[in-house]
N, C-alpha and C positions, 0 to 999 in steps of 0.2 A: 695792508696786512701789518700787524704789529711786529716789531723787532723782537727776536728771541735772544736772550742773554742767559748766562749760567753763573752759578757759584758752586764751588765744590764743598762736599761735606764728607766727614769720616775718611775712610781710605780711598774709596772709589766712586762715591755717589755724586750725581749731578742733580742740582736743584735748578729748575728752569724758570725764567721770568719772562713774561710778555710785557713789552713796553709799547704803548700805543699813543693815541691822541686823546686828551692832552698828554704831553710828553712826560709829565711828572707822576703819572699813575702806572702801577705795575700789578699784574696778577702773578701768583707764584704757584708752580706745579710741583707737588711732592716734596714739601719742605721737611726733610728729616731732622733738620737742625735749624733753630731760629737765628742763632747768632750771626752766621755769615750773611744771611738775608738782611737782618737789621743793620749790619755794618754797611752793606751796599746801599740800602735805602738812605741811611744817614749821610753817607759820603756824597751822594748825588742829590740829596734833598727830594727824594721821590716819596710818594705815598702809596701804601698798600691798597689795592682795589678789590682783590678776591684771592681765595685759595682754592686750588683744585687738587684733589687726591685721586690717584688711580687704584690704590688698594691699601689694606690696613696695616701692612708691616711697619714696624717702628722706625726703620731707617727712611721711610717715606712720609710718615705723619708725626714723628716725634717733636717737630718744631711748631706744630700748628698752634698749640696753646700759647706758646711764647709770642707768636705773631699776633694772636688775638689780644693778648695783654697790651700790646703796643697800639693796636688799632682794631676796632670791631668791624669785621668785613664778612660777607657771605663765604661759607665753606661748602664747596661742591664735592661730592664723592659717592661711592656706593652706599646704599641705604642701611647697612648694618656694620657694626664692629669698629666704627670710627666715631667716637663720642662727639667730636666737635662738628660733625657734618650737620648743617641746618638746611642745606639744599640738596636732598638726596636725588641722585640721577639714575636713570635706567636707559635701556636700549632705545635709541631714537630721540631722546631728549636733546634739546639745544641749550647750551649755556650761552646766554646772550650777554656778552661783556660790552655793553653800550659805551662804557667809559673808555674802552680801548679801541672802539671801532671794529670789533670782530665778534664772531659767534663760533662756538665749537660744538660739533655734533658728537654725541656720546655713542660709543660702541661697547657692548658687553663682550669681553674677550676672556672667558674663563679658561683656566688651565693652571697657571701659577698659583692663583687662589680662585676660589669658586665664584667670587663676585668682583673680579678685576674689571676695570673699565679703561678705555682709551679715549682720547679727545682728538678730534680731527677737524681741521678747516682746510679749504683748498690750499695746497702748498705745504702743509705741516701736519705732523702726527706726534702726539705725546703718548708713547706706548708703554710707559712704566717698565715693569719687569716681564712683559709678555714677549715683545720683540726687542732683542738686542742687535747691535751690528754683528753680523756673522753668527748670531746665536739666539737663544731664547731662554726664558726662565725655567727653573726646575719645577717639576710638577708636585708642589706641596699639597694641593687639594684637588686638582682636577685629574682627568684621565688623558691618555695620549690622544684619543679621538677628539676630546674637547679642545685641547691645545692645537692640534692639527687644524681643526676647523677655524679656530680663532686666527691662527697665523695665515691660513689660506685667505681669509677675509682681508687681512691687512695687506697681503701680497697683491691683492687685486686692485689696490688703490693706484692712482696715477703714478707712473715711474718717477716723476720729478718731485714727489712728495718728500719733504725733508723729515727724517726720523729722529726724534729726540727721545732717547731711552734713559733709563735710570742709572746706568753704571758704565764705568770705563773698563769694559771687559774685552775690547775689540781684539787686541793682539792675541790673548789667550784663545779667544774663540776662533780666530783665523788659523792658529796652529792646529786646532782640532779640525777645522774645515779642510785643511791641507792633508790631514790623515785620512779623511773620508774621501776626498777627491784630489789625490796627488797630481793628477794631470790637468787640473783646472787652472789655466794661466791667470785668470782674473783674481783668484785667491792669492797666488804667489805675488803678483804685482801689488795688490792692496796690502798684503802683510808687510812688504818692504816699505811701502809708504807710511803705514801706521807705526812701524818701528822707528822710522825717522822722526815722526811727529812726537812720539812718546819720549824719545831721547832728548827732545827739546822741551819736554813737559807741556806739550800742546795737546788739546783734546783731539780724539779721532772722530768726534761727532760734530754736527749731525751727519748721518748717512742719508741715503735715499732709498726709496722702494726699488727703483730700477737697479741700483747697485746690489741691494740685498737679494734680489732674484738671481743674481749671477754668483754670489759668493756665500750665501747662507745655506748650509746643508739642511737646515730645518724648514726651509721654503722649497727644497728641491727633491722632495720624496718621490716625485714622478720621474726624475732623471735616472736613466739606466745605470750610470756609474754609482749613484747613491744607493739605489736598490741593491746592486751587486755587492757593495761594501757592507750593507746591513745584513744581507743574507749570508755573506761569508762570516760575519761575526757570530751569527746565531746558528749557522749550519743547517738552515731549513728555508723553504720557500715562504715568502711573505705575501699574503694575498691582497692587501690593500695598502694605499699610501699611508694611512694612519698607522698600520702595522710597521711600515718602514720607518716612519717618524718615531714611533715608540722605541724601536731598537736603537736608532741613532741617539735618541735622548738618553737611554740607559748607558750606551757607550760613553757619551759625554760625561755622565755622572761620575764615572770612574777614571776618566782620562787624566793622565799626568804628563803628557808630552810637552 
C-alpha cells in the first residue's frame, strides 16, 4: 500500500498525496492549491504521477491547472464541471495507479454535491467533503436521503479503513457531536485528544471508519439517543433514519457551540 502524506492549503484544507513504488512518484488528491504541492515535490525530488478529484469546488480543484503546467499527468474525477478531468470516473470504476502499485475503487457519494465521488482501496478512503471526522459536508446540491445513503455506504467499510477527508474540522465537529450525544464517552475522550493535537498544530486525521461509527452523529441516525435529540429539536416524531439525519444536519448548519 502506498504511503499517504499531506500538505495544507488555505485555512483548513488538506491535500493528500500517495507515494508508492518507485518512491519518487506521487499522486495528488484534491489539490485546491498547486504551490504547496509543487514545493513538496521540488524539496523531495518527486514526480507527479496523477491527480484525483472528488468534486468540483474550487478549494479542491483550484490547483489542478498549475500542477498540469508543471507536468502533464492524467486527471481523474467526476465527468462534469471540472474542466481538467481527462479520465472521467463513475460508480464502480477502478483507478489503476500502476506506477504506485495500487488501485482505487470509485464510489459515487452524492449529497454535498450531486456528482461527488470517493476513492477506496483496502485500508484507506479519500472521502473529500462527504465524510469528515465527526461530521459530514453541507448539502449544497443533494438531499438528506442521498447524503444519508452515501454516508451509510461509507460506514459499512471495514472498521480499520483510514479516512482521509478534505478539511480540519474535527474539533468543531466533535463539539457538535457532544451536543447531540452528551453522554457518549467516546466523543468526550476523542475531543480531548484532538484538542491536544491541535494545540500542537498537529492534524487530527486520518480517522478510521470504526472510530467514526462511535463518534460521528451523522453515522448514528439509528441510535436512540441521536433520534431523541433530533426529535426534541423538531418537536415531532421522525419516521426514518434519513429524517433523523436531515434534522441533525439542519441543526449543525446553525450550530455555534
